[in-house]
C-alpha positions as CSV (number, residue, x, y, z in Angstrom):
1,M,-9.6,6.3,-11.5
2,S,-7.4,5.8,-8.6
3,F,-5.5,8.2,-6.9
4,F,-1.8,8.8,-5.9
5,I,-1.0,11.2,-3.0
6,F,2.1,13.3,-3.0
7,Q,3.7,15.6,-0.6
8,K,2.5,19.2,-2.1
9,N,4.7,21.5,-4.0
10,L,7.4,19.2,-4.3
11,D,7.5,18.6,-7.9
12,N,10.2,16.6,-9.7
13,L,11.6,15.1,-6.1
14,D,12.2,11.5,-5.6
15,A,10.5,9.8,-2.7
16,T,7.3,12.2,-2.1
17,L,4.6,9.6,-2.2
18,Y,2.4,9.8,0.8
19,R,-0.6,7.3,-0.1
20,I,-2.6,5.8,-2.8
21,A,-6.3,5.4,-3.1
22,E,-8.2,2.7,-5.1
23,N,-11.1,4.9,-5.8
24,Q,-12.9,8.2,-4.8
25,D,-14.3,6.5,-1.7
26,D,-11.2,5.4,-0.3
27,L,-9.6,8.9,-1.0
28,N,-12.5,10.5,0.9
29,V,-12.0,8.4,4.2
30,L,-8.2,9.0,4.2
31,N,-7.0,10.7,7.4
32,I,-5.6,13.5,5.5
33,Y,-6.1,17.1,4.7
34,L,-6.6,16.7,1.1
35,S,-5.7,20.6,0.4
36,S,-2.3,19.7,2.0
37,Y,-1.3,17.3,-0.8
38,T,-0.8,16.9,-4.6
39,I,-3.2,14.6,-5.6
40,I,-3.0,13.1,-9.4
41,E,-5.6,10.7,-10.8
42,D,-4.4,7.8,-12.8
43,T,-5.2,4.2,-14.0
44,Q,-6.4,1.4,-12.2
45,E,-3.4,-0.5,-14.0
46,N,-0.8,1.8,-12.4
47,F,-2.5,1.5,-8.9
48,I,-2.7,-2.3,-9.1
49,A,1.1,-2.1,-9.9
50,V,2.1,0.0,-7.1
51,K,0.0,-1.9,-4.8
52,F,1.5,-5.3,-6.2
53,Q,5.0,-3.3,-6.0
54,T,5.9,-3.9,-9.5
55,K,6.1,-0.3,-10.1
56,F,6.8,2.7,-7.9
57,P,5.9,6.3,-8.3
58,L,9.3,8.1,-8.2
59,K,8.2,11.5,-8.3
60,Y,5.6,13.8,-10.1
61,N,5.6,16.7,-12.4
62,N,2.5,18.9,-12.8
63,N,-0.2,15.8,-13.2
64,N,2.1,13.2,-14.7
65,I,3.8,10.5,-12.3
66,V,7.0,9.2,-13.3
67,Y,7.3,5.2,-12.2
68,I,10.3,3.0,-11.8
69,D,9.8,-0.4,-12.1
70,Q,10.9,-2.5,-9.2
71,T,11.2,-5.9,-8.2
72,I,10.5,-7.6,-4.7
73,I,12.1,-10.4,-3.3
74,F,11.9,-11.9,0.3
75,S,14.9,-14.1,0.4
76,S,14.0,-15.8,3.7
77,K,11.1,-16.5,6.1
78,K,12.6,-13.9,8.2
79,E,12.6,-11.1,5.8
80,L,9.0,-11.9,5.3
81,Q,7.9,-12.1,8.7
82,N,9.8,-8.6,9.3
83,Y,7.8,-7.1,6.7
84,I,4.2,-8.6,7.7
85,N,5.3,-7.4,11.4
86,Y,6.2,-3.8,10.5
87,F,2.6,-3.8,8.6
88,K,1.0,-5.2,11.7
89,N,2.1,-2.4,13.9
90,R,1.3,0.2,11.3
91,I,-2.4,-1.2,11.0
92,K,-2.6,-1.6,15.0
93,E,-1.7,2.2,15.6
94,F,-4.4,3.1,13.0
95,T,-7.3,0.8,14.6
96,N,-6.0,2.0,18.0
97,N,-6.2,5.5,17.1
98,N,-9.1,5.3,15.1
99,P,-12.0,3.1,16.5
100,D,-14.5,4.5,14.7
101,H,-13.4,4.9,11.2
102,Q,-15.1,3.7,8.2
103,L,-12.7,1.1,7.2
104,L,-12.0,-0.2,10.7
105,S,-13.2,-3.8,10.0
106,R,-11.4,-4.2,6.5
107,W,-8.0,-3.3,8.6
108,N,-9.1,-5.5,11.5
109,D,-9.6,-8.3,9.2
110,Y,-6.5,-7.7,7.3
111,Y,-4.7,-7.5,10.3
112,N,-6.0,-11.0,11.5
113,Q,-5.3,-12.3,7.7
114,L,-1.5,-11.3,8.1
115,S,-1.5,-13.0,11.7
116,S,-2.9,-16.4,10.5
117,L,-0.6,-16.4,7.5
118,N,1.8,-19.6,7.9
119,L,5.1,-18.7,6.6
120,D,6.3,-22.2,6.4
121,N,3.8,-23.2,3.7
122,I,5.7,-20.4,1.3
123,T,8.9,-21.3,-0.6
124,Y,12.0,-19.1,-0.5
125,P,12.9,-17.0,-2.1
126,L,9.1,-15.6,-2.5
127,N,9.7,-13.6,-5.8
128,K,6.8,-11.3,-5.2
129,S,5.3,-9.0,-3.0
130,L,3.1,-10.4,-0.4
131,E,0.3,-8.3,-1.6
132,Q,0.7,-10.0,-5.0
133,Y,1.0,-13.3,-3.2
134,F,-2.3,-12.7,-1.4
135,N,-3.9,-12.0,-4.6
136,D,-2.6,-15.4,-6.2
137,I,-4.1,-17.0,-3.7
138,G,-7.5,-15.6,-4.1
139,Q,-7.2,-13.7,-0.5
140,P,-7.5,-9.9,-0.3
141,S,-4.4,-7.7,-0.3
142,Y,-4.1,-4.0,0.4
143,S,-0.8,-1.8,0.2
144,I,0.7,-0.5,3.4
145,L,0.3,2.7,1.2
146,Q,-3.7,2.3,1.3
147,L,-3.7,2.9,5.4
148,P,-5.9,5.8,6.1
């Protein structure tokens, strides 16, 4: 099972998702106080849809998540570069502040993967998320929502 971490006590309010965790091990190493959040178990299928940004968990009610479909399109190289730069900045914040974290190497490797991506080899518009793009070419992919 996968986990969706929402801000606590905000049932039926939009945009309260905080993090996602693919499994119990990933949940256990998040840099949060789990008791401060509402954690809902859901299917691997929904986790992948959120990771690849084809669905978004709009809100929760008790242990039920309301999803909406979404479409990601990067119209230009500049749009994709901006997304990558934001992601890389967040990873750098994490790695700089957590030099002994269990997942440090995973995120350093992903940072390097993002840095080495040749954006000129991508056809625009890119009608999928970067995470889906990486998956399609056989490379690891992570959502920014998985960052501890």
